[in-house]
Backbone as ProteinMPNN parsed JSONL, in Angstrom:
{"seq_chain_A": "MSATNRFSLSKEERICSRNLIEKLFTGGMSRSMTAFPLRAVYMVTDREEEVPQARVMVSVSKRYFKRAVKRNRVKRQVREAYRKNKHLILDALASCPQREVDMALIWLDGQLHDSEHVERQLRSLLQRLAEQLSHPKPSQPTS", "coords_chain_A": {"N_chain_A": [[81.581, 126.957, 80.263], [79.67, 124.332, 79.264], [78.461, 120.945, 80.87], [78.294, 119.385, 78.974], [80.207, 119.878, 76.809], [82.941, 119.878, 78.324], [83.949, 117.405, 78.124], [84.991, 116.854, 75.418], [85.938, 116.968, 72.432], [86.278, 119.094, 69.934], [86.488, 119.823, 66.537], [86.642, 122.881, 66.472], [88.544, 122.997, 68.312], [91.257, 121.913, 67.755], [94.323, 121.811, 66.27], [94.889, 123.29, 62.829], [95.406, 125.0, 60.974], [98.279, 126.114, 58.743], [99.542, 128.209, 58.867], [99.311, 129.02, 61.608], [100.506, 126.797, 62.743], [102.94, 126.777, 61.805], [104.181, 129.362, 63.17], [103.93, 129.042, 65.9], [105.796, 126.823, 65.679], [108.119, 128.404, 64.954], [107.929, 130.935, 65.647], [109.144, 132.311, 67.881], [107.844, 133.188, 70.117], [106.907, 130.688, 71.605], [107.098, 128.308, 74.241], [108.507, 125.484, 75.605], [108.028, 121.913, 77.318], [108.343, 119.163, 78.569], [107.226, 115.653, 79.498], [108.22, 112.658, 79.28], [107.08, 110.369, 77.516], [106.346, 112.701, 76.256], [106.129, 115.974, 74.77], [105.727, 119.17, 74.784], [104.935, 121.952, 73.334], [104.19, 125.19, 73.386], [102.395, 128.17, 72.905], [101.546, 131.32, 74.197], [98.786, 133.161, 73.947], [97.61, 136.7, 72.557], [93.563, 136.408, 73.168], [91.128, 135.884, 70.023], [88.484, 136.496, 68.844], [85.623, 134.183, 69.126], [87.17, 132.246, 68.906], [88.2, 128.87, 70.514], [89.413, 129.037, 73.734], [91.654, 127.084, 74.205], [93.556, 124.999, 71.816], [94.757, 122.458, 70.356], [97.365, 120.068, 68.915], [98.15, 117.154, 67.609], [101.269, 115.328, 67.701], [103.078, 112.876, 66.009], [106.014, 111.231, 64.666], [107.352, 109.558, 62.073], [109.428, 108.203, 62.466], [109.864, 107.176, 64.145], [107.537, 105.456, 64.254], [107.206, 103.794, 61.698], [104.859, 102.142, 60.443], [101.65, 103.454, 59.955], [99.777, 102.489, 61.323], [100.302, 102.537, 64.016], [101.561, 104.81, 64.602], [98.506, 106.391, 64.358], [97.404, 105.085, 66.63], [98.755, 105.784, 68.746], [98.34, 108.396, 68.322], [95.859, 108.502, 68.97], [95.383, 107.572, 71.668], [96.892, 110.142, 72.921], [94.723, 112.231, 71.836], [92.905, 110.843, 73.31], [93.731, 111.213, 76.021], [94.127, 114.073, 76.552], [91.567, 114.592, 75.842], [90.148, 114.08, 78.047], [91.477, 115.706, 80.54], [91.469, 118.108, 79.775], [90.608, 120.305, 81.121], [92.229, 121.091, 82.875], [93.781, 123.07, 82.323], [91.814, 124.638, 81.109], [90.434, 125.926, 83.44], [92.815, 127.319, 84.806], [92.996, 129.007, 82.638], [90.776, 130.283, 83.145], [90.427, 132.312, 84.703], [91.927, 134.45, 83.322], [90.22, 135.499, 80.699], [90.885, 136.884, 78.509], [93.076, 135.662, 77.17], [94.453, 133.058, 75.292], [95.766, 129.308, 74.589], [97.782, 127.72, 72.391], [98.809, 124.601, 71.497], [101.177, 122.159, 70.959], [101.102, 118.528, 71.043], [103.95, 116.425, 71.434], [105.291, 113.242, 70.026], [107.655, 110.916, 71.875], [109.102, 109.015, 71.708], [110.182, 105.683, 70.75], [108.905, 103.614, 71.612], [105.452, 101.71, 71.828], [102.943, 103.025, 74.508], [101.455, 101.799, 77.309], [97.64, 103.458, 77.798], [97.21, 104.268, 80.471], [99.323, 105.19, 81.263], [100.298, 107.298, 79.095], [98.141, 109.078, 79.799], [98.549, 109.636, 82.431], [101.084, 110.835, 82.149], [100.694, 113.064, 80.484], [98.78, 114.429, 81.94], [100.354, 115.172, 84.032], [102.094, 117.271, 82.494], [100.091, 118.947, 81.848], [99.475, 119.727, 84.129], [101.781, 121.351, 85.265], [102.027, 123.03, 82.897], [99.613, 124.685, 83.292], [100.094, 125.551, 85.991], [102.322, 127.468, 84.685], [100.499, 129.107, 83.385], [99.289, 129.996, 85.4], [100.816, 131.549, 87.309], [102.636, 133.616, 86.134], [105.81, 133.473, 84.959], [108.099, 136.844, 85.359], [109.429, 138.177, 82.302], [112.334, 137.638, 80.675], [115.201, 140.157, 80.965], [116.835, 141.674, 78.572], [119.996, 141.992, 77.136]], "CA_chain_A": [[81.499, 125.838, 78.712], [78.488, 123.249, 79.37], [78.864, 119.608, 80.73], [78.839, 118.174, 77.869], [81.32, 120.016, 76.483], [83.763, 119.909, 78.998], [85.177, 116.397, 78.009], [84.701, 116.89, 73.947], [87.48, 117.725, 71.979], [85.909, 119.837, 68.81], [86.817, 120.519, 64.977], [87.465, 123.829, 66.39], [89.665, 122.775, 69.15], [92.035, 122.058, 67.021], [95.081, 123.317, 65.445], [95.042, 122.803, 61.298], [95.996, 125.855, 60.302], [99.47, 125.516, 58.651], [100.235, 129.572, 59.551], [99.457, 128.795, 63.302], [101.495, 125.772, 63.275], [104.233, 127.609, 61.779], [103.959, 130.414, 64.095], [104.09, 127.756, 66.831], [106.892, 126.524, 66.17], [109.022, 129.257, 64.512], [107.85, 132.168, 65.982], [109.746, 132.781, 69.231], [106.939, 132.936, 71.408], [106.332, 129.194, 71.935], [108.084, 127.741, 75.137], [108.239, 123.365, 75.892], [108.321, 121.08, 78.272], [108.714, 117.756, 78.789], [107.202, 114.689, 80.624], [108.923, 111.561, 78.607], [107.377, 110.187, 76.318], [105.648, 113.65, 75.569], [106.599, 117.377, 74.689], [104.279, 120.017, 74.649], [105.482, 123.151, 72.46], [103.032, 125.863, 73.787], [101.997, 129.648, 73.019], [99.847, 131.961, 74.846], [98.409, 134.661, 72.904], [95.881, 137.335, 72.972], [92.292, 135.086, 72.449], [90.734, 136.123, 69.174], [86.554, 136.505, 68.755], [85.119, 132.781, 68.922], [88.033, 130.865, 69.104], [88.402, 128.537, 72.074], [90.611, 129.038, 74.681], [92.79, 125.963, 74.061], [93.737, 124.415, 70.904], [95.918, 121.69, 70.325], [97.2, 119.409, 67.675], [98.93, 115.928, 68.13], [102.13, 114.617, 66.205], [103.854, 111.766, 65.849], [106.868, 111.049, 63.622], [107.26, 108.625, 61.251], [111.103, 108.162, 62.578], [109.254, 106.12, 65.446], [107.142, 104.223, 64.059], [107.437, 103.599, 60.379], [103.61, 102.207, 60.289], [100.299, 104.404, 60.267], [98.684, 101.88, 62.625], [100.959, 102.282, 65.089], [101.24, 106.364, 65.05], [97.627, 106.144, 64.814], [96.914, 104.225, 67.797], [99.567, 107.137, 69.628], [97.698, 109.635, 68.363], [94.512, 108.546, 69.83], [95.712, 107.673, 72.671], [97.351, 111.441, 73.207], [93.809, 112.838, 71.849], [91.978, 110.726, 74.59], [94.321, 111.698, 77.538], [93.956, 115.365, 76.645], [90.171, 115.279, 76.114], [90.142, 113.765, 79.48], [92.277, 116.054, 81.258], [91.671, 119.387, 79.332], [90.167, 120.834, 81.932], [93.605, 121.463, 83.874], [94.041, 124.147, 81.47], [90.813, 125.384, 80.927], [90.55, 125.991, 84.921], [94.219, 127.95, 84.771], [92.699, 130.215, 81.819], [89.416, 131.005, 83.333], [91.261, 133.685, 85.678], [92.35, 135.33, 82.088], [89.727, 135.153, 79.551], [91.71, 137.331, 77.047], [94.388, 134.777, 76.47], [94.547, 131.607, 74.797], [96.552, 128.707, 74.857], [97.71, 126.983, 71.775], [99.958, 123.505, 72.113], [101.651, 120.931, 70.071], [101.827, 117.368, 72.164], [104.79, 115.865, 70.644], [105.506, 111.86, 70.609], [109.354, 111.346, 71.754], [109.53, 107.134, 71.902], [109.942, 104.374, 69.671], [107.973, 102.286, 71.933], [104.161, 102.221, 72.2], [102.806, 102.682, 76.304], [99.869, 101.682, 77.462], [97.106, 104.896, 77.721], [97.26, 104.792, 81.765], [100.75, 106.072, 81.037], [99.959, 107.937, 78.305], [97.401, 109.737, 80.415], [99.44, 110.389, 83.5], [102.418, 111.548, 81.607], [100.104, 114.232, 79.654], [98.189, 115.109, 83.075], [101.696, 116.238, 84.496], [102.721, 118.523, 81.702], [98.856, 119.971, 81.536], [99.248, 120.589, 85.272], [102.768, 122.515, 84.658], [101.142, 124.319, 82.269], [98.5, 125.412, 83.946], [100.991, 126.331, 86.957], [102.655, 128.654, 84.302], [99.861, 130.054, 83.007], [98.605, 131.267, 86.839], [102.001, 132.151, 87.96], [103.578, 133.632, 84.591], [107.344, 134.258, 85.195], [108.759, 137.831, 84.66], [110.594, 138.005, 80.635], [114.019, 137.81, 81.18], [115.187, 141.195, 80.411], [117.622, 141.581, 77.117], [121.133, 142.837, 77.514]], "C_chain_A": [[80.306, 124.889, 80.226], [78.89, 121.59, 80.028], [79.409, 118.869, 80.04], [79.678, 118.625, 76.969], [82.712, 120.082, 77.13], [85.014, 118.658, 78.588], [85.056, 116.017, 76.173], [85.87, 117.674, 73.623], [86.771, 117.732, 70.098], [86.624, 119.826, 68.056], [87.971, 121.564, 65.739], [89.132, 124.308, 67.798], [91.15, 122.199, 68.791], [92.971, 122.224, 66.22], [95.245, 123.005, 63.984], [95.646, 123.841, 60.797], [97.293, 125.602, 59.769], [100.152, 126.792, 59.495], [100.367, 129.511, 60.874], [100.344, 127.834, 63.578], [103.036, 126.358, 63.164], [104.711, 128.873, 62.623], [104.078, 129.507, 65.308], [105.497, 127.678, 67.374], [107.876, 127.654, 65.513], [109.181, 130.561, 64.765], [108.196, 133.031, 66.846], [108.905, 133.112, 70.444], [106.705, 132.084, 72.301], [107.552, 128.958, 73.294], [107.409, 125.954, 74.832], [108.331, 122.97, 77.298], [108.172, 119.79, 77.778], [107.984, 116.846, 79.762], [107.056, 113.208, 79.297], [107.596, 110.89, 78.98], [106.617, 111.312, 75.6], [106.477, 115.004, 75.697], [106.146, 117.721, 74.579], [104.962, 121.42, 74.604], [104.154, 123.715, 73.058], [103.308, 127.33, 73.885], [101.051, 130.346, 73.331], [100.363, 132.896, 74.074], [97.297, 135.235, 73.434], [94.615, 136.63, 72.332], [91.901, 136.269, 71.173], [89.155, 136.061, 69.557], [86.482, 135.206, 68.59], [86.062, 132.12, 68.433], [88.398, 130.502, 70.259], [89.747, 128.99, 72.593], [91.901, 128.294, 74.405], [92.344, 125.515, 72.726], [94.918, 123.741, 71.213], [95.979, 120.796, 69.166], [98.515, 118.52, 68.224], [100.15, 115.24, 67.0], [102.916, 113.354, 66.914], [104.69, 111.028, 64.854], [106.789, 110.061, 63.014], [109.047, 107.891, 61.896], [110.634, 107.146, 63.991], [108.646, 105.361, 65.296], [106.552, 104.509, 62.653], [105.537, 103.128, 59.775], [102.654, 102.933, 60.719], [99.518, 103.511, 61.747], [99.198, 102.425, 64.108], [101.19, 103.863, 65.489], [99.838, 106.786, 65.382], [97.022, 106.104, 66.158], [97.53, 105.39, 68.828], [98.81, 108.173, 69.568], [96.193, 109.558, 68.976], [94.619, 108.425, 71.034], [96.169, 109.409, 73.359], [95.82, 111.97, 73.176], [92.884, 112.664, 72.688], [92.588, 111.166, 75.831], [94.073, 113.141, 77.497], [92.639, 115.598, 76.446], [89.784, 115.003, 77.756], [90.249, 114.761, 80.83], [92.404, 117.96, 80.915], [91.44, 121.016, 80.264], [91.079, 121.738, 83.066], [93.675, 122.812, 83.542], [93.108, 125.194, 81.423], [90.631, 126.141, 81.942], [91.815, 127.327, 85.119], [93.716, 128.957, 83.889], [91.302, 131.169, 82.081], [89.515, 132.555, 84.251], [91.466, 134.892, 84.463], [91.649, 135.007, 80.979], [89.681, 135.891, 78.614], [92.442, 136.804, 76.554], [93.711, 133.618, 76.577], [96.0, 131.122, 74.725], [96.712, 127.919, 73.661], [99.062, 125.755, 71.447], [99.949, 122.451, 70.487], [101.981, 119.718, 70.927], [102.6, 116.552, 70.768], [105.246, 114.263, 71.248], [107.098, 111.758, 70.86], [109.732, 109.8, 71.904], [109.176, 106.632, 70.892], [109.03, 103.345, 70.147], [106.626, 102.989, 72.148], [104.251, 101.924, 74.208], [101.183, 102.509, 76.432], [99.353, 102.709, 78.063], [97.106, 105.243, 78.964], [98.648, 105.796, 81.803], [100.702, 107.193, 80.264], [99.218, 109.309, 79.382], [98.298, 110.314, 81.547], [100.192, 110.868, 83.199], [101.75, 113.333, 81.115], [99.213, 115.105, 80.551], [99.523, 115.861, 83.793], [102.188, 117.249, 83.83], [101.36, 119.819, 81.534], [99.232, 120.902, 83.3], [100.614, 121.514, 85.33], [102.568, 123.238, 84.091], [100.338, 125.207, 82.819], [99.294, 126.475, 85.145], [101.694, 127.84, 86.467], [101.871, 129.649, 83.494], [99.133, 130.533, 84.017], [99.556, 132.023, 87.806], [103.239, 132.826, 86.726], [104.764, 134.31, 85.21], [107.605, 135.81, 84.295], [109.463, 137.498, 83.048], [111.448, 138.452, 81.379], [114.372, 138.938, 80.055], [116.593, 141.154, 79.304], [118.943, 142.43, 77.246], [121.919, 142.575, 75.796]], "O_chain_A": [[80.268, 124.892, 81.457], [79.827, 121.08, 79.414], [80.359, 118.088, 80.097], [80.027, 117.772, 76.154], [83.649, 120.36, 76.381], [86.243, 118.717, 78.636], [85.049, 114.839, 75.817], [86.509, 118.569, 74.175], [86.766, 116.798, 69.296], [87.775, 119.813, 68.492], [89.199, 121.5, 65.799], [90.006, 125.147, 68.017], [92.043, 122.111, 69.634], [92.636, 122.86, 65.22], [96.075, 122.096, 63.946], [96.582, 123.567, 60.046], [97.742, 124.624, 60.367], [100.961, 126.677, 60.416], [101.413, 129.89, 61.402], [101.006, 127.926, 64.611], [103.946, 126.406, 63.991], [105.895, 129.189, 62.504], [105.303, 129.619, 65.34], [106.117, 128.003, 68.387], [108.915, 127.335, 66.092], [110.103, 131.283, 64.384], [107.842, 134.21, 66.854], [109.341, 133.266, 71.585], [106.386, 132.317, 73.467], [108.695, 129.411, 73.241], [106.453, 125.463, 74.233], [108.676, 123.685, 78.239], [107.891, 119.487, 76.619], [108.07, 117.203, 80.937], [106.057, 112.903, 78.645], [107.076, 110.784, 80.09], [106.215, 111.083, 74.459], [107.348, 115.152, 76.555], [105.28, 117.058, 74.009], [105.454, 121.963, 75.593], [103.172, 122.996, 73.238], [104.151, 127.803, 74.646], [99.891, 130.2, 72.946], [101.452, 133.316, 73.682], [96.429, 134.852, 74.218], [94.607, 136.311, 71.143], [92.309, 137.424, 71.301], [88.779, 135.54, 70.607], [87.34, 134.802, 67.805], [85.841, 131.362, 67.489], [88.85, 131.291, 71.089], [90.809, 129.224, 72.015], [93.013, 128.822, 74.386], [91.165, 125.546, 72.375], [95.828, 124.089, 71.966], [94.996, 120.636, 68.443], [99.473, 118.875, 68.91], [99.967, 114.803, 65.863], [103.196, 113.095, 68.084], [104.11, 110.184, 64.171], [105.884, 109.363, 63.472], [109.499, 106.903, 61.317], [111.451, 106.485, 64.631], [108.801, 104.341, 65.967], [105.617, 105.284, 62.453], [105.036, 103.733, 58.828], [102.66, 103.168, 61.927], [98.953, 103.907, 62.766], [98.489, 102.651, 65.088], [101.009, 104.171, 66.667], [99.661, 107.431, 66.416], [96.286, 106.954, 66.659], [96.775, 105.867, 69.675], [98.556, 108.87, 70.55], [95.55, 110.528, 69.376], [93.928, 109.195, 71.702], [95.587, 109.725, 74.396], [95.378, 112.225, 74.296], [92.098, 113.543, 73.04], [91.817, 111.508, 76.727], [93.74, 113.56, 78.605], [92.253, 116.72, 76.778], [89.164, 115.796, 78.463], [89.515, 114.739, 81.818], [93.086, 118.801, 81.5], [91.85, 122.171, 80.148], [90.758, 122.672, 83.801], [93.632, 123.68, 84.413], [93.373, 126.38, 81.621], [90.616, 127.324, 81.6], [91.407, 128.337, 85.691], [93.982, 130.07, 84.341], [90.9, 132.21, 81.562], [88.767, 133.531, 84.311], [91.192, 136.073, 84.678], [92.209, 134.276, 80.162], [88.75, 135.854, 77.81], [92.766, 137.172, 75.425], [92.866, 133.188, 77.362], [97.033, 131.79, 74.754], [95.743, 127.166, 73.569], [100.194, 126.16, 71.183], [99.206, 122.196, 69.54], [103.043, 119.751, 71.549], [102.166, 116.221, 69.665], [105.485, 114.005, 72.428], [107.835, 112.434, 70.142], [110.877, 109.56, 72.287], [108.199, 106.89, 70.189], [108.494, 102.463, 69.476], [106.434, 104.162, 72.466], [104.969, 101.224, 74.921], [100.178, 102.935, 75.863], [100.086, 103.239, 78.898], [97.019, 106.461, 79.117], [98.793, 106.905, 82.318], [101.115, 108.213, 80.816], [99.833, 110.35, 79.613], [98.712, 111.471, 81.469], [100.423, 111.783, 83.989], [102.256, 114.426, 81.371], [98.87, 116.236, 80.206], [99.543, 117.071, 84.018], [102.73, 118.163, 84.45], [101.461, 121.013, 81.253], [99.245, 122.104, 83.567], [100.299, 122.694, 85.486], [102.819, 124.378, 84.482], [100.465, 126.429, 82.754], [99.186, 127.699, 85.231], [101.763, 128.883, 87.118], [102.307, 130.7, 83.024], [98.328, 131.432, 83.778], [99.286, 132.797, 88.725], [104.416, 132.491, 86.594], [104.767, 135.386, 85.807], [107.422, 135.99, 83.091], [109.997, 136.403, 82.871], [111.49, 139.252, 82.313], [114.104, 138.908, 78.854], [117.378, 140.25, 79.589], [118.809, 143.631, 77.478], [122.996, 143.106, 75.523]]}, "name": "protein", "num_of_chains": 1, "seq": "MSATNRFSLSKEERICSRNLIEKLFTGGMSRSMTAFPLRAVYMVTDREEEVPQARVMVSVSKRYFKRAVKRNRVKRQVREAYRKNKHLILDALASCPQREVDMALIWLDGQLHDSEHVERQLRSLLQRLAEQLSHPKPSQPTS"}
């Protein structure tokens, strides 16, 4: 990845497909982790050709912010924090180029937070996710 693309967030890196979103939330293959006020729901799959290794979507519910102005502000904060720290995930995925991660970042709080706090919490989530990717746990046996 070139230095100019390292800190960008292109259209291809965003999840827009309804089918992919449904698979992420109802497929049974996804996992989640929380660093309040954010929750990450992610799914690791085999990589398809011409697809970025990490794709993301950001969701802020109307339940927390009735006004679109505040929802959009939070989404901008989360996208910016992800854009600046996505290298944590990409570096973990570098060892296995045949894998990809799709994740949804979901806002869980009814209050606004400053950008530094959002970035700190998102960095914590991404570091934990990177650990999961580099040291996968064996799957639980079903009985």
